[in-house]
C-alpha positions in Angstrom: 1.5 -48.2 17.1 2.2 -44.9 15.3 1.4 -44.4 11.6 3.3 -42.3 9.1 1.3 -39.3 8.0 1.8 -38.4 4.4 0.4 -35.2 2.9 -0.6 -35.6 -0.8 0.6 -32.8 -3.0 -3.1 -31.7 -3.6 -3.7 -31.6 0.2 -0.6 -29.4 0.7 -1.8 -27.1 -2.1 -5.2 -27.0 -0.4 -3.6 -25.9 2.9 -1.4 -23.3 1.2 -4.5 -21.9 -0.5 -6.4 -21.7 2.7 -3.5 -20.0 4.5 -3.0 -17.5 1.6 -6.7 -16.6 1.7 -6.7 -16.1 5.5 -3.5 -14.1 5.3 -5.0 -11.8 2.7 -8.6 -11.5 4.2 -8.3 -11.9 8.0 -6.6 -10.4 10.9 -2.8 -10.6 11.3 -1.7 -13.8 12.9 -4.8 -15.8 12.0 -3.1 -17.8 9.3 -0.4 -18.9 11.8 -3.1 -19.9 14.3 -4.9 -22.0 11.6 -1.6 -23.6 10.5 -0.6 -24.5 14.1 -4.1 -25.9 14.7 -4.2 -27.8 11.4 -0.7 -29.3 12.1 -2.0 -30.5 15.4 -5.0 -32.2 13.8 -2.8 -33.8 11.1 -0.2 -35.0 13.6 -2.8 -36.5 15.8 -3.6 -38.9 13.0 -0.3 -40.6 13.6 -1.4 -41.9 16.9 -5.2 -42.1 16.4 -6.0 -42.5 12.7 -9.2 -44.5 13.4 -10.7 -41.6 15.4 -12.0 -39.8 12.4 -15.5 -40.3 11.1 -16.5 -41.4 7.6 -17.6 -38.3 5.6 -21.5 -38.5 5.5 -21.4 -37.5 1.8 -19.4 -40.7 1.0 -21.2 -42.9 3.5 -24.5 -42.1 1.7 -22.8 -43.6 -1.4 -21.6 -46.7 0.5 -18.0 -45.6 0.4 -16.2 -46.3 3.7 -12.5 -46.1 2.8 -12.0 -42.4 3.7 -12.2 -40.7 7.1 -12.2 -37.1 8.2 -10.8 -35.0 11.1 -11.9 -31.5 11.8 -10.6 -28.1 12.7 -13.8 -26.3 12.1 -14.8 -25.2 9.6 -12.0 -27.2 7.9 -12.1 -30.9 7.1 -9.1 -33.1 6.7 -10.0 -36.1 4.5 -7.7 -39.0 4.6 -7.2 -42.7 4.0 -5.5 -45.3 6.1 -3.3 -47.9 4.4 -1.3 -50.3 6.5 0.8 -48.2 8.8 0.4 -45.0 6.8 -2.2 -42.2 6.8 -2.6 -40.4 3.5 -4.1 -36.9 3.8 -5.8 -36.4 0.5 -7.9 -33.2 0.9 -8.0 -30.2 3.2 -11.1 -28.2 2.6 -13.4 -25.6 4.1 -16.5 -27.6 5.1 -18.8 -24.8 4.1 -18.1 -25.6 0.4 -20.2 -27.9 -1.7 -18.7 -31.0 -0.2 -20.5 -33.5 -2.5 -18.9 -31.9 -5.5 -15.5 -31.5 -3.9 -15.4 -35.1 -2.7 -16.6 -36.5 -6.0 -14.1 -34.5 -8.0 -11.1 -35.1 -5.8 -11.6 -38.5 -4.3 -13.8 -40.4 -6.8 -12.4 -38.9 -10.0 
């Protein structure tokens, strides 16, 4: 059973920001490599949405409704609802994840 993968506007903005940063601060072609790899991770959620783990920062708070997939160091945070996967956040895992998750997911 395949799920529809939906990128939230904030997640799309996250991805664009990451790619812009890489494009301006890394070697030529690296942004394309990251985009292709990130696309593969996101598309894989269509077939295997349950494969992701619960972010430990949320698990410690007893919150189990979000999952994550990785393309290190990046984390793709998503939620499964019926036959849809909602990608809510794409972030560099080296950031203060507690603060990012609280601000973006818990409001």
